[in-house]
N, C-alpha and C positions, 0 to 999 in steps of 0.2 A: 056551712059558714066558713068564710075565709079567715085563717088565723091572723092574729095581730102581727106576727112576724112577717107573713106574706104581704099583709096590707102595707107594712112599713116599706118592704122592698118595692112594691108597686108604686108607692108614692115617690120613692127616691128615683125610680126609673121612668116616671111619667108615662106609665103604661107599657113601655118596652115592646112595641109592636114592630120594631124596625127589622123586619125579616124574621124575627125570632121573638115570640112573646110568651108570657106565662099563660098556661092553660089551667086556670084555677078550678074549672068545673071537674077536673079529674079527681080533685081532692074533696070537693064539696058534696059529692054523692058517689055511691058505689064503693067498691073495695079499694083500699089503698094499694099503690104499687108495691111489688115485692122489693125488699131491701137487700143489699149485699150482706153476706155473712162473714166477710173478711175485709180487713183494711191493710193487709200485708202488702207493702210496696217492694219487697225484695224477694219474692217467690221465684227463684231462678231454677228450681229443680224441674226437669222436664217431666210433665205428666200427660200432656196432650200431644205434643209434637213428637212424631215418630222419627223424623230425620230433619235436622236443621238445613235450611236453604239460604242461599245468599245471592239470588238472581236479581232481586230488586235493587235498582241503582238510584240513589238519592240525587246524584248529579243530573241524571236524565230527567227525573221529576222536576228538579229545579229549573232546568232548561225549558221544560214544557210550560212552566209558569212564566218565565221570561218571554217566551214566544207569544203567549196570550197578551201580555202587556205591550208588546211591540205593535200590536194591531191598534192600540189606543183604547179609549174607554169603551167597554162592551155594553153599551146602553141600547136596549131594543129600539129598532127604528133607525139606527144610524148606519152609515156605510161601514164603519169599523166593526160593528156588531155582525153585519152580514158577512164580511170577509173572514172574521174569526170563526163563524159557524161553518163556513166552507172548509176551512182548515181542519176543524175538529172532525167534521164528517169524513174528510179524506184520510185523516190520521186513523180513525177507528176502522175505516174500510180497509186500510192496508194491514191492520193487525188482526181483525176479527174475521170469522167465517162469513158473516154477512152484516150489513149495516142498514139502518133505517133513518130516514129524516121525516119527522112529524112536523110538517109545515102548516101553520094555520095563523089565525089572528085573534085578538081579543081587545077589550077596552080596559084602560087603567081607571083608577078611582076618579080621575078628573075628566073622563070621557074621551081621552086620546086613544085612537086605534093604533095598535102596534102589531108587528109580525111576531110570531112565536116559532122558534126552531128548537124542538126537543130532538136530541141526537142520540141514537141507540146503536150499540155494537153488540153482536151476539156470537158466542162460542157454543158449538154443539147445539144448534138451534132446534134439532128434533128431539132432544132429551126432554122427558116429562118433568123431572125434578130440576129446579132452577134456583140459582143464586143471583140476586139483583144487587148491583153496586151502583151508587148514584152520587151525584154532586150537582150544584148549580154552577153555571159558567158565566152568567151575566154579571155586570157590575152596577153599583148604585149611582144614580145621576146627581145626588146631592149628599154632601158630607154633613148631615144635620147634627152629628155629634162633635163636630169640630168647632171650637169656640172662635177661631179666627177666620175660617173659610167655609161657613155652613152651606153656601150655595154652589160651591165647586163640586165637580164629580169625584167619585172615589175610584182610585186605580184598581182596587179589588184583587190585589196580589194574594192575600190570605183568604178574604171573604169571596169565594168563588174560584179564584185561580188555583189555590193549593189542592183542593179536593180533585179538581179536574186534572191537574198535573200528575197527581199520584195515580189516578185511574188510567190515564194514558200510558204511564209506565207499566202498570199491572197488565194492561192489554198487550204490551210488548213481551212481558214475561210469559204470559199464557201462549202467545203465538209461538214462542221458541221452546216451550216446555215439551219434553219428550213423553212425560207421564201426565198428560192432560186428564183432568177429572172426568168421571163418567157423567156427572150432572152438567147441565148447561149453565153458563155464566153470561149474564147480560150487564153491560155497562151503559148507564143512562145519564146524559147531561141535560138537566132541566134548565129551561130558559125563564127569564123574567121572575126570578125569585125576589129580587131586591128593589122593586119599584114602589112599594107601598108606603103608607103613612099610618101611624097608630090609630088615628081617629076614624079610619075607614076599614071596617071589618072585611076580612078576606081579600085585602088589596095586595098582600104579599103572595109569593109562591104561585104565581099565575100559571106558569108552565106545568108544574106538578099537578095543579088542580085539573088542568085540561087532560093531561096524560092519564091521571088516575080514573077519570070518568070515561075516557075513551083511549085505551092503550094502543100502541103501535100495531098490535096484532089482536084480532078478535079472541076473546076468552083467555087473554094472557094471564098467567099467574106465576108467582114465585113463592117458593117454600120459605126462603129466608131473604132478607133484604137489609142493606146497610147504607146509610147516608153519611157522607163526609161533608163537614162544613167548618171552615176555619181550622184546618188541621196542619198548618205549616208554621205557625208562630213560635218564636223562641220561648222556652219554658212553658209550653202549653200543658194544660192539665185537663184530662178527659174524665169526667165523673159519670155516674150512672144517671142519665137524664130521665126525668120522671115518666114521660110518655113511653120511652123505650122500655123501661122496666115493667110498665103496665102491660104491654102486649108483645114484647120480644125478649122476655127474661132469659130464656135458654140461649138465644143468640148472643145477648149481651154478656152473659157469664162466660161463654166459650171464647169470645173475642178478648175479653179482659184477662182471662186465664192465660191465653197464648201470649198476650202482650207482656204479662208479668214473667212468664217462663223465659221469654227472650231477654229479660233484663230491663224492660221498659216500664217498670212499676212506678217510676216517677212521672210518667205520662198517663198510664192507665190506672186510675185510682178507684178502688172499689168502695166508693162512698156515694150516697145518693144526693141528687140536687133537684131543684124544682123543674117541672116540665116546661118545655118551650114549644111554641108552634113554629115548625120548620117544614120543609117539604115532606118529611116523613109523616107528619100529622095528616096531611091531605091524602097521601098515598094510602094510609091505613083507613082513613074515613071513607074514601070513595071507592077503593078497590078491595079493601079487606086484607091487603098484604101487610104482614107485621114487620114494618121497617124500623130499625133502630137508628139512632143518631149519634155519631162520634163528633163531638163539638167542644171547642175550648170555651167552657162556660161553667160557672158555679154560682150558687145563690148568694154567697157572701161577697164575692169580688166582681160579679157580673162578667162582661166580656173584656177582651184585651183593650188596652188604652187606644190602639189604633183603629178600633172598630168604628166603621162609618165615619172615618176622617180621611183627610188627604194623605195621611201618613201610612195608609194601608198600601204600601209600595213594596218593591222587591227587597228592601232593607229589613222588612218585618219577617222575611222567610228564613228559617233555620233548617239547614240540611239534616241536622240530628233529629228534628221533629219529623221531617219527611221520611227519614229512614225508619223511625219508630213506628209510624202509622203504616207505611207501605210494607215493611217487613212483616208486621203483625197480620195484615190482610193477606199477604202472600202465603203465610203459614196457615191462615184460616182456610184458604182455598184448598190447599193440599192436605190439610188435616181437619176435614169438615166435621161438624157436629152430627149427631145421629139423625137430625132432621133431613139431611141431604143424602144419607146413606140408604 
């Protein structure tokens, strides 16, 4: 049974399926997700990090976001979308040991046929143990949360652009690192995450649904996986998302511990929040890979004010947030959990 509090939230958000929706079944049956044991925001004593690193460049990540916006709206089926896909593939190819383009097509909720470009870059592709880092790169064609311009497209600077910008910069860091990890690292850009509408089940996350059912390589598997979504906004707060703590508790705890050790406890907050359906949901559902979600969302406040509005432009991006997330993931890669050792 859905709690009264959650019912209230659902009513206020009118279903909240816009790319990210509540998955109430997780709480209505089965075990409850594990909950954080600490709410300390100022844990700066190094416990996991062996040696601090500073190769991640927030300015570079910011420029990667700007570059995506210069192509125009990244709406699947448009020329702008195709050109951006070509740039993303070229960028990953120049940094990674090998790159893959999963090119296919699918239908949207309204029957339109669209191209899908899932873009993958791999480091140390022959390693058996693997870390998967992902984001979506497309942008939403309608700003339905915008009171003034609900029919205009969303620029997608934060929602789509920020995670992709950070991962492109991490690819550069890995390319130039002299002490590359022994495990493999895969960077995956999902397409067509943000085309759906709440009244149509499974109309979001089309690219990740396709990839999770049929990965770029036969029998592909990752031991740990992290999704980035809306990770560049000012004053972002990343809580323990319910689905992530359900199936990726150890990864979640390791990432948040590193974030706090680096002094980013005001971003990485060890408090639980409701589950959302994002790309990580379908990755776990169809492939079994336990992917967690780093996302600016909490049950009380919802998403940022610019979410699914025309205001999701470059002005929403804060380099301090990019640094907090990018540096945390950089240290996670070079200070892995026991799962990858």
